[in-house]
N, C-alpha and C positions, 0 to 999 in steps of 0.2 A: 760786783759792779763798781767800777772806779768812781771815786768821789767827783762831783761836778766841779770842785775847785782844784782837782789835780790836773796839772798840765805837763805831760812828759815832753822831753826834748823832741823837736820835730823830726830830726833825722832818725829817731828810733821808732817811729810809727811804721811798722811793717806788718803786713797781714796777708795770709792766703786769700782771704775774702774781706773786702770792706763793704759793710752794710750802711747805706745812707738813709737815715731816718729811723727813729725809735717809736714809730706808731705800731699798730697791730701787725702789719705785714713785715716790717723790719724786725720786730721782736720774734715773730714766728720763724723767720729765716735764721736769726741768730741762735735761737734755742736748738734748731736742728743742726747747726754747724758747730756748736760748742766753742772750745777755745781756739778754733782756727779762724774765728771772725772777730773783727773790731767794728763796733757800731759808732758812727759819727752822727750826732744829733745837734741840730742848730739851736734848739731851745735848752733851757736848764732843767727840763723834766721830760718824762716819756709820755706816750699816749697819743700824740698827734691830735686828730680831730676827736679823739675820745677822752681828752683831758677833762678834769672837773675843777671847779674853783669854788671858794667859799666867800660869800659877801655878807657881812654883818651876821654871821651864824647860819645863813641859808646856803644850801649846797646846790650848785648848778652844774650840769654837764654841757659840753659844747654840742648842742642839739639834744634830741631826745633819744636815749639809748636804753636798750634792755638786751639781755643775752638769751639767745636761742640758736640752735645750730643743728644741721643734719649730719654733722661729722662727729661720731663718737669719740675719736681721738682728741679733738679740740675741746669737747665737753670735759673729758677727763683732765686735760691739761689745765683748764681754768679751775675746775672744782678742786683739783689737788693743790692749786696755788694759794687759795684763800677760801674763807667761808662764804658761801653763796646762799641766798634766800630765794625761794620760788613762790610764785603766786599767779593767779589768773590775771590776764590782761584786762583792763577796763578802759576801752576806747570809745569815743563818741563823735558824732557829727553834729554841727550846729548850722542850721540853714533856715532862713525865713522865720526866725524867732522861735524855733523849737528844737528839741533834742531828739536825735535818732541814733540808735546804736550803730557803731562802725563794724564792718563796712556798709555803706549806705545801700549798695546794690543787693545786699542780702536782708536788709531791714526796712526797706521803703514802706512796707505795710504799716509801720508805726506812725506815718505821717497823719496829721490830724485832718487835712483837707482831703475829702473823698475824690475830688477831681484829680488831684495830684497823684493819689494812689492808683487811680484808674489809668492815668496817662503812663505811669511807670509800668504797670502790668501789661497793658496792651502793646506798649512799645517793646517790652521784653519778649512777648509772645511772637511779635513780627520780626524780631532781630534774627540775623543769619548771615553766613558767609564771612564771618570774622577771621577765619583762618587764612583767607586770601586778601585781607586788607593790605593796602599799599603803604599805609602809614598809621601812626598812632591815632590821629584824629578820625580817620575812617574806621579804625578798629573800634573806637568807642561807640559809634553809631551802630555798627554791625553786631557788636557783642551785647550791648545793653539796651539798644533802642532809644528812641527820641526822649522819652520821659526821664529816665534815669540819667541819660547823658546831659540833657539840658539843665536839669535841676542840680546835679552834683558833679558828675565826672568831668565835663568840659570846663565849667567855671573853676573848679578846684585845680585842675591841672594847668589851666592858664595862669592861675595865681603863682604856681610853682615854676613852670617851664617857659612862660611867656605866651604871647597871643598865638603864635604860629605853631600849632601842634603837628602840622603835616611834616615838619622837618625831622621828627622823631621816627625811628624805625620801630618794628614790633618784636625784635629778638628778645628783649628784656622783660616783656610783659608777663610771661608765665610765672616769673619769680617775684613780681612786685605788685601785680594788680589782681585782686581776688575775683573769683568767678561770681556770676550772679546767683541769686537765690534759686535753689533747686538743682544746680549743676554739681556733679560729683567732683571732688577735689581730694587728692591724696595728701596726707600729711607729710611733713619733712622727714619724720622718722620712717615712714613707709617707703618713700621714694628715694631717700638718701640724697636728696637735692633740695635746694632752697625753694620754698613756696611762700605765698603771701601769708602773713601772720594773722590768723583769725582773731576776732575780738576777745574771746575767752581762752585763748591759748595760754599754756603755762609758760611763763617767762621767768628769767632769773636776773638777779641784781646782787651786788655785794651786800653782805649782811650789815656792814658798817662802812660809812663813807660814800663817796660818789662812784660813778661808773669807772672813773679813772683808776680806782683801786685795783682793778683787774690787771692793768698793765704795769702798775707799780709793783705788784706781786710777781708778775712774770719777769720783769726787769731784774729783780733780785736774783734770778736764776741765770742771767746772762753773764758771761765771763768778763766782757770788757766793753763798757759804754763810755764814750768820751762826749761830754756835754759842751755846749756852746762852741761847737765845731761846724761852722757853716762852710760847705764846699763851694769854692769859687771857680775852679777849673779842673778839667779832667783831660789827661793826655794818654790815649790808648797806645800810642807808639812807644812811649817810655814807661808805661804802666805806673804812672804817678798821678797824684792829684794834689791840689793846694787848697788851703782853707783861708778864711778871712783873717785868721791870726798870723798868716804868713808861713804856716807850717806845711810840710810836704809829707805825703804818705805814699809808700810803695804798695802795690797790690798785684795779685794774680788774677782776681776776678772782682767784679763789683755787683752788688745787688742794690738797686736803687728803688726807693719808694717815692721819689720826687715826682711831681707832675711832669709828664713827658715833655712838654715844651720847655719847662725850666731845666730839665736834665740836658736836653740837646743844646741849649744855650751855653752850657758849661764845657762841651766837648769840642775839641779842635777838629776841623776838616769834615764836618758833617755834610753829606751831599745836599745841594741846594733843594733838590726835589723833595727830599725827606723833611728838611726844615720847613719848607713851604707848606707841605701837607699837614704836618703836625701843628703848625701855627693856626690852622683852621679848626682844630678841635675846640668845642664849646664847653664852657663850665658855667654853672649857675652860682654867682656870688650870693651869699646870704648875710643877712643882718640878724643878730640875736639881741633881743631886748629883754633884759633880766630885771624883774621887779621883786625886791625884797619886801615882804609883808610884815606889818607889826603884829606878830603873833602867828597863830596857826590857821590854816585854811582847812575847813572841815570837809570839803568835798572828797569823795573817794575816787573821782575820775583821774586817770593817768594821762590820757592824750585826748585832744580835741582837734578835729579836722574841719576846717571852715571854708566853704566856697563863696560865702557872701561877699560881695564887692564892697559893702559898707563896713566890713570888719577888716582892719589892717592885719595882715599876716594870714598864712595858710595853716600853720600848725601851732598849737599851744601845748606846752609841756608843764604838767604839775608834778615836778620831780619828787616832792616829799612823799608821794604815794608809791614810790618805787621800793620802799622797804619799811619794816616796822621801826627801825632805828631812825630813819629820816622823819617819820611821822612824829616821833617824840621830841624833835628839836623845837626850841622855843620860837623860832622864826621859820616860816616857809617861804617859798619863792614860786613865781610864775614866770615862765619863759615863752616869749612869742617869737616865732621864726618867720622872717620875711624874705622872699626872693626878690633880688634886685632886677630880675627880668620882668617883674610885674610893675608897670608904671604907677599903679594905684598905691604901691607900697613904698615908692621912692620919695625921699625927702632929705634935703640938705640941712634942714632945721631940726636938730635932735629934740629940742623942747617940744615942738609941734608934733613930731612923730610920737613921742612918749605920751603926750596928752591925748592924741587920737587913739592910741592903743589902750590907754586906761579907760577911755569912753567906751570902746568896744567891749572890754572885759566887764564893765558895769552893765551894759545892755544884756550881756550873756549871763549875768549873775555869777561870774567866776570870782569877782571880788565884791564886797559889800559897799565900799565907799572909797573915793579917791584918797581919803585920809589914812587908809590902811596901808598905803604904799610908803614905805620908809625910805627906800633908796632905789635908784635905777642905774643900770649899766648897759651901754650899747656897744656891741662888739661886732665888727665886720670880718667876715671870713671870705676871702677872694675865691677860694675853691671849696664850694659847698657840695654840689652835685655835678657829676659828669653827664653831659647831655648825650643821649644815645642817638646821634644823627645817623643818616643812611651811610655816610662815608666812614664812620668811626671804625668799624671792623677792619677795613682794608688799610686805613691809615695806621692803626696801632700795629697791625701785622707787618707793614712795611718798615716801621721804625724798629720794632723788636727784632726782626730778622737781621737788620744791619747792625744793631747793637750787640746781638749775640756773636756775630762774627768778630767783635772786638772784646768779647768776654765780659759784656755788661748786660745784666738781666734786670728787667723791670717788673714790679709786682705791686699790688695794692690798688685802692680805689682810683687814684689818679696816675699811678704807674702803669696801669692797664686801661685806664679811662673806662672803668666798669662800675656800674651802679650796684655796689656790693656793700654789705654790712661788715661790722668789725670782726665777727666770727669768721666770715668768708675770707677777709683780708688776712687774718691770722692763719687760716688754713692754707691759703695760697702761698703766703710767705714761707710757711713751714714746708710745703711741697717743694718749692724751689730750693730751699736749703737742703732738704733730704736728697734731692736729685744731684745737687752739686757735691754733697758729702759722700755719696755712694757712686752712682752711675746714672746715665740718662734713662736706664730701664727701671729705676726705683719706682715702686708703686706708691701713689700718694696716700693711700688709705692706711699705711703702716702706723703703729703707735709712735708717738714722739720719742726721739732719741734722748737718752739721759743727758741732761745739761752738764756742762763743765762746772767745776767747783767755783763758787762765788769768790771773786777777788775783792777783798775789802780794803 
């Protein structure tokens, strides 16, 4: 991997394939292509949305991450790259002042209020017709019934996706939303496809460091990564691109992990109909509020999902419980994730926002006192989640078909506008790389190709 401070002469940047972005999808593609690819990364490190950072000794990931995958080849790739630690997932819901195991739709019987338990049960028994639901909002009623939907599913999803859940389609649900109690559900290993992660599933995490260590380890196997190389224009007619440093690169093919709208803005002569359609794709901007604690947090919970309107944020991550090594650190951290599509979570006053978050964590008992918060950091991520709107599939297909005609391939969470996790992005990037390295008939389930020798 080329040093981030190494900057070759612009006229010498030539590659069979240019990979734009060194997140999971970009690294997956580069590993498949070996020394025929050059990776251009705008930041000074790899990992994209899977980066980790350290604040006053506490380790935070950008969002809550853990590793599990239905793809054996991707599991081998990761476990061969670094030491991983596995443990059972420990996830909870907080609503109306009490704890219920996650997912709520499978554990509502733990509610203290008998009327609430009864409403959930009779609603579930009356539910039906969910396979024909016209949108996500309708699906919730038909799949879970009124009790579960009104107590948890609708308020939680509105905190994440915004008030109008009818604008979401249902194609993504099988991989992200767990079935209710009593419904049979195949595991990822059985089905070889992604399914919702159950509360006590076995998940993996780096034995040392944050989640970003996975991608640091994979990057060491990539032949050529150029850091601080932000692409500013792409010309398919001349097979060249330019970067913010004024450099020019020649290419035969491009694999891009950029958000589709951002990619199209870089390319000359994109048809107006395609640009217009892609500009309508929706993303959820998120704000991450990181709180460094004075000392260790003794709870063993890893994730908390919160539908309550009086608690700022929808997901709380206790990252120190992701590994034994993290638990031994002298300082732990709590991270609260807020969707900016939820007006209850928006605030231009960072101080007031942090104060409200701390008050919510106190009510939940996640922290014992405001005095235990040593430091805070607020980080905004413009592209957090791709919204799976009804027009999304057609829009992405329209753009990808045109781009392929110009030897440009898009992959990854926002390259495909797909609500996928890091393992799936790594897998899909690797698939694209394998296909381009061999032929269009290459099967995506093949073991990863041997990476090229590391360039130091």
